[in-house]
C-alpha positions as CSV (number, residue, x, y, z in Angstrom):
1,M,-5.4,8.4,-2.0
2,S,-5.7,4.7,-1.3
3,L,-3.2,2.2,0.3
4,I,-2.3,1.0,-3.3
5,D,-1.8,4.3,-5.1
6,I,0.4,5.5,-2.1
7,H,2.7,2.4,-2.7
8,I,2.8,3.5,-6.6
9,H,3.3,7.0,-6.2
10,R,5.9,6.9,-3.5
11,N,7.7,3.9,-4.6
12,F,7.9,2.0,-1.4
13,L,9.6,-1.3,-0.9
14,P,7.4,-4.1,0.0
15,D,8.6,-3.9,3.8
16,Q,8.0,0.0,4.1
17,G,5.2,2.3,3.9
18,P,1.6,1.6,5.0
19,Q,0.6,-2.0,5.2
20,N,-2.8,-2.2,5.9
21,V,-5.8,0.2,6.7
22,Y,-8.2,0.3,9.4
23,Q,-11.3,1.7,10.7
24,C,-10.5,4.1,13.8
25,E,-13.0,3.5,16.5
26,F,-12.7,6.9,17.6
27,C,-13.5,8.8,14.6
28,E,-14.7,6.1,12.2
29,A,-12.6,7.5,9.2
30,W,-10.0,4.8,7.5
31,H,-6.4,5.3,8.8
32,L,-3.2,3.8,7.3
33,T,-0.8,1.6,9.5
34,S,2.8,0.7,9.1
35,K,2.1,-1.3,12.2
36,S,-0.4,-4.2,11.2
37,P,0.5,-7.7,11.9
38,E,0.0,-8.4,8.3
39,R,-0.4,-7.1,5.0
40,N,-3.4,-5.9,3.3
41,D,-4.3,-8.7,0.8
42,R,-4.6,-6.8,-2.6
43,L,-1.1,-5.3,-1.7
44,Q,0.7,-8.8,-1.2
45,Q,-1.1,-10.2,-4.2
46,M,0.2,-7.2,-6.1
47,I,3.6,-7.3,-4.8
48,D,3.8,-11.3,-5.3
49,S,2.7,-11.1,-8.7
50,G,5.4,-8.3,-9.9
51,E,2.4,-5.7,-10.4
52,M,3.2,-3.3,-8.0
53,K,6.9,-3.0,-9.2
54,R,5.6,-2.7,-12.8
55,K,3.0,0.2,-11.7
56,Q,5.8,1.9,-9.8
57,Q,8.6,1.7,-12.9
58,A,5.3,2.8,-15.2
59,R,4.6,5.8,-13.0
60,R,8.3,7.0,-13.2
61,W,7.6,7.6,-16.8
62,E,4.6,9.9,-16.3
C-alpha cells in the first residue's frame, strides 16, 4: 500500500500517520515515516487541495 492509500483508508488527519517515505540504507526497501522533517510533496498537495478529504469521505461510502 502506498503512503497516499494508507492516508485514505485509515482516515488520518493531515498531521497524523506517516508523512513521507524513504529507502532504507540497510535493507534497501522503502519504509514509511511519521518523523520526517517534511511531508511528501504529493501528500501535501492532496491535503492542500482538499482532494485527500474528498477521497477519505468517498472511502466511507464503499
